[in-house]
C-alpha positions in Angstrom: -11.4 21.3 -2.4 -7.8 20.2 -3.0 -7.8 17.4 -0.5 -11.2 16.0 -1.4 -10.3 16.1 -5.1 -7.0 14.3 -4.5 -8.8 11.5 -2.6 -11.0 11.2 -5.7 -7.9 10.8 -7.8 -6.6 8.0 -5.7 -10.0 6.3 -5.6 -10.1 6.7 -9.4 -6.8 4.8 -9.6 -8.3 2.1 -7.4 -11.6 1.7 -9.3 -10.7 2.7 -12.8 -13.0 5.7 -12.9 -11.8 8.9 -14.8 -12.4 12.6 -14.8 -11.2 13.9 -11.4 -9.4 17.3 -11.3 -5.8 17.6 -10.2 -3.9 20.1 -8.0 -1.1 22.2 -9.3 2.4 21.1 -8.1 3.9 24.6 -8.7 5.9 25.2 -5.5 9.3 26.9 -6.0 10.7 26.7 -2.4 10.1 24.9 0.8 6.6 26.5 1.0 4.0 24.5 2.8 0.8 23.0 1.3 -2.0 25.5 0.9 -4.6 25.5 3.6 -7.7 23.3 3.0 -9.7 26.4 2.2 -7.8 26.9 -1.0 -9.5 25.2 -4.0 -7.7 23.2 -6.6 -6.8 25.0 -9.8 -8.7 24.2 -13.0 -7.3 21.1 -14.8 -4.4 21.8 -17.3 -3.0 19.5 -19.9 0.1 17.4 -19.1 2.3 19.6 -21.3 1.5 22.7 -19.1 2.4 21.0 -15.8 6.1 20.7 -14.7 6.6 17.2 -13.4 8.4 18.1 -10.2 8.1 16.5 -6.8 5.8 18.5 -4.5 7.3 19.7 -1.2 5.7 19.3 2.2 6.7 19.9 5.8 5.2 17.0 7.8 4.3 18.9 10.9 2.3 21.4 8.9 0.6 18.7 6.8 -0.6 16.9 9.9 -2.3 20.0 11.3 -4.1 20.7 8.0 -5.5 17.3 7.1 -9.2 17.0 6.6 -11.2 13.9 7.4 -12.1 13.6 3.8 -8.5 13.1 2.8 -8.3 9.8 4.7 -8.5 6.7 2.4 -11.0 4.0 3.2 -9.9 0.5 3.8 -12.0 -0.6 0.8 -10.1 1.8 -1.5 -6.7 0.7 -0.1 -7.6 -3.0 -0.4 -8.5 -2.5 -4.1 -5.2 -0.7 -4.8 -3.3 -3.5 -3.1 -5.1 -6.2 -5.1 -4.1 -4.4 -8.3 -0.6 -3.6 -7.1 0.7 -6.1 -4.5 4.1 -4.4 -4.7 2.8 -1.5 -2.7 4.7 -1.0 0.6 3.6 -2.5 4.0 1.5 0.4 5.3 -0.8 -0.2 2.3 -0.8 -4.0 2.6 -1.3 -4.0 6.3 -3.9 -1.2 6.6 -5.8 -1.4 9.9 -7.9 0.9 12.1 -4.9 2.2 14.1 -3.1 3.8 11.1 -4.2 6.2 8.5 -3.3 6.8 4.9 -4.2 10.3 3.6 -4.0 11.6 0.0 -2.2 14.9 -0.1 -1.7 15.9 -3.7 -1.7 14.7 -7.3 0.3 15.7 -10.5 -0.6 14.7 -14.0 2.4 14.2 -16.2 2.6 13.0 -19.8 3.3 9.3 -19.0 2.2 9.0 -15.4 0.2 10.3 -12.5 2.1 11.2 -9.3 0.2 10.9 -5.9 1.6 11.8 -2.5 0.3 10.0 0.6 0.9 10.5 4.3 1.0 7.5 6.5 0.2 8.0 10.2 0.5 5.5 13.1 -1.2 6.2 16.4 1.8 4.5 18.1 4.8 6.3 16.8 5.3 7.9 13.5 4.5 9.5 10.1 5.9 8.7 6.7 5.6 10.5 3.4 5.2 8.4 0.3 5.3 9.3 -3.4 3.6 7.0 -5.8 3.5 7.0 -9.6 0.9 5.3 -11.8 0.8 4.8 -15.5 -1.2 7.6 -17.0 -4.9 6.9 -17.0 -4.5 3.5 -15.3 -4.2 1.9 -11.9 -0.8 0.3 -12.8 1.8 1.3 -10.1 5.1 2.3 -11.7 7.2 3.1 -8.7 7.0 4.3 -5.1 9.4 5.9 -2.6 9.2 6.7 1.1 11.0 10.0 1.2 10.6 11.3 4.8 9.8 10.2 8.3 9.1 11.8 11.6 8.1 10.6 15.1 9.2 9.0 18.4 9.2 5.4 19.7 11.2 4.4 22.7 14.8 5.3 22.1 14.2 6.3 18.5 13.3 9.8 17.3 13.3 11.3 13.8 12.6 14.6 12.0 12.7 15.5 8.4 12.7 18.7 6.4 12.2 19.1 2.6 13.3 21.8 0.2 14.1 22.3 -3.5 17.7 23.0 -4.5 18.9 25.3 -7.3 18.6 22.6 -10.0 15.0 21.7 -9.0 15.6 18.5 -7.0 13.6 17.6 -4.0 16.2 17.5 -1.1 15.3 15.7 2.1 17.3 16.1 5.3 16.5 13.5 7.9 17.8 13.5 11.5 17.5 10.3 13.5 18.4 10.0 17.2 18.7 6.5 18.6 20.2 4.8 21.6 20.4 1.2 22.9 19.0 2.1 26.3 17.5 4.9 28.3 20.9 6.3 29.3 22.3 9.7 28.3 24.4 8.5 25.4 22.9 8.2 21.9 24.0 8.7 18.3 22.5 11.0 15.6 22.4 10.1 11.9 22.1 13.0 9.6 21.3 12.0 6.0 20.6 14.3 3.0 19.1 12.7 -0.1 18.1 14.4 -3.4 15.2 13.0 -5.4 14.2 13.4 -9.0 11.6 11.7 -11.2 12.2 10.4 -14.7 9.8 11.2 -17.6 8.7 7.6 -17.3 7.7 8.0 -13.6 10.6 6.3 -11.9 12.3 7.8 -8.9 16.0 8.5 -8.7 17.9 9.3 -5.5 21.3 10.7 -4.8 22.8 10.6 -1.3 24.4 14.1 -0.8 25.6 13.7 2.8 25.6 11.2 5.6 27.2 11.6 9.0 26.9 9.9 12.4 27.8 11.7 15.6 27.8 10.5 19.2 25.9 12.7 21.7 25.0 12.9 25.3 21.7 14.1 26.7 21.5 16.4 29.7 19.8 14.6 32.5 17.7 16.9 34.7 
C-alpha cells in the first residue's frame, strides 16, 4: 500500500537499505491524497517523474492515516543521528506526538519525503524533507502548513497549485492575548517550489493582519 511503502522509504533513508517502491506525485489541483486502499504505482525512473511538491489537505490526511504510516522512535532517532539539523519534532520525538510518512517522490538528484507531525495537545504540522538521491543525507526541509488550537491560538491551512505549478499555502492564524472577544487574524499566502538540487524556495504572495471581535453567546 502507498502509506506502508512510504514508511519503508523513510526507514530506508534511516538505515541505508535500498529498493523500496515510490508513490506518484502526479496531482494537478488541490485534490486530496488517495485513500489507503489505493496501491502505489509501479516504480518509474526519475526522468519520468515530475518533481513537483505534493498537495495535501491536513484534515483529510489525518482521517486517512494508517497505523503503519507512523514512524517508530528507533527510525526517527537514527535519522536524527545522521541529520542533527532536522527540526525539533524529530529531535524531541516522544510518546505524545506522532510523525507519519505520507508520500515520497524520486527525482534525479534527491528524494522528497512528506511527513505529518501530530501533537496530542494542540496541533499538526506538514513537513517536506529532501535527501540526496540514494543516501540518508538531508539536503533541506521546510514546514509548509499548520493547523490546530491551543488556548487563544487557532490555525488552519489550505494548499493548492497555481497556474505555473507552484505549491501555494494559505494559512489563517487567529490569536488573542486573553480570553476576551477581541483578537487578530493573520492571513499569509506563500508559494513554494523546489530546485533541481532539492532545495526549497518560498515567495510570500500576501500577508495581512486584521482586528476582529468574537460574538459572545
